[in-house]
N, C-alpha and C positions, 0 to 999 in steps of 0.2 A: 840317597834322598828318601827312598821308600821307608827305610828304617826310622828316619827322623819323623816321617809322617805318622808311622805306627806309634811311636812314642808319644807324639802329640795327641793322637786319638785316644790312646790308653790313658793319658793324663786327663783328658777332658771327660772320659767315661768315669774315671775314678773321682774326679771333682763332682760330677753330676750325682754319682752314688752317695758321696759324702753329703752333698747338699740335700738329697732326698732323706737320708738318715737324720740329718740335723732337723729338717722340717718335721719328721715323724716324732723325734724326741722332744722337740719344742711343743708340739701339739699335746703329747702325753703329759708333759710337765704342766702345761696350762690346765689340762683336764684334772690332774691330780691336785693341783693347788685349789681349783674351784671346789672339788669334792671336799678337801680339807677345810676350807673356809665355811662351806655350807654345813658340814657336820659340826664345826665349832659353834656356829650361830644356833643351830637347832638344839644341840646338846646343852647350851646355856639357857635356852628358852624353856626347855621342858621342866627343869626344877622350878622355875618361876611360875610356870603354869600349874604345877602341882600345889605349890604354896597358895596361889591365887584361888584354886578350887577349894582348898581346905578353909581359907579365910572367908570365902563366899558362903560356904556351908555354915560356918560359925555365925556369920552376920545374918544369914537367913533365919536361923533358929533364934538368935537373940532378938531380931526384929519381930518375929512371931510372938515371942514371950512378952516383949514390951507392948505390942499391940493388944494382946489379950489382957495384960495387966491394966493398961489405960482404958480398955473397954469396960473392965470391972469398975474402975474408979468413976468413969463417966456414966455408968449405968446401962450402957448398950454396947455390945461387942463391936459393931461396925464403926463406932466413933473412934475407938482405939486405932483401927486400921486406917481411918481417914487421917488421923493425926500423924501416924508414922508415914503414910504416903505423902502427905503435905510436906513433912520435913524433908523427905528425899526429893520431892519435886523442887523445893526451894534450893536445896544443895545442887541439884542438877542444873538449874537455871544459872546459879552463880558460877558453877564450873564452866558451863558452856559460854557464857558471855564474858567472863573475866579471866579464865585460866585455860581456855581451849588451846590457844597458841603455845603457851608454855608447856603444857602436857604433851602436845604433839611434838614439839621440839625435843623434849627430853627423851621420848620414846624413839624418835628418829636418830638422835645422837647415840643412844645406847646400841641400836641395831648397827649403825655405821661403825661404832667403836668395836663391837664384837666381830664384824666382818673384816676390819683392818688389823685386828690383833694377831 
């Protein structure tokens, strides 16, 4: 009977060790999957951020040129800047009141799609 008890104890110890190893392995797997998804999302956002910065710089200088040009046409430099600022103010209001939800949804969908990829 003592040998049978020892076998049972050994089996239980082996089972507990296996369960502990399984738990550690599962934790490591979740951690690695999280790192992988995070790196995928960040690595896909960085090229978009670079393109965004280049386009923003382009638009900045284009708008400065248009503002100076309109200022020359209107006879006073600040009139050109007022016209350009008004144009963007109107576009900003339209986007805010009519397209805010659509833009937010598209960005949210993109981030979720990248995370689930």
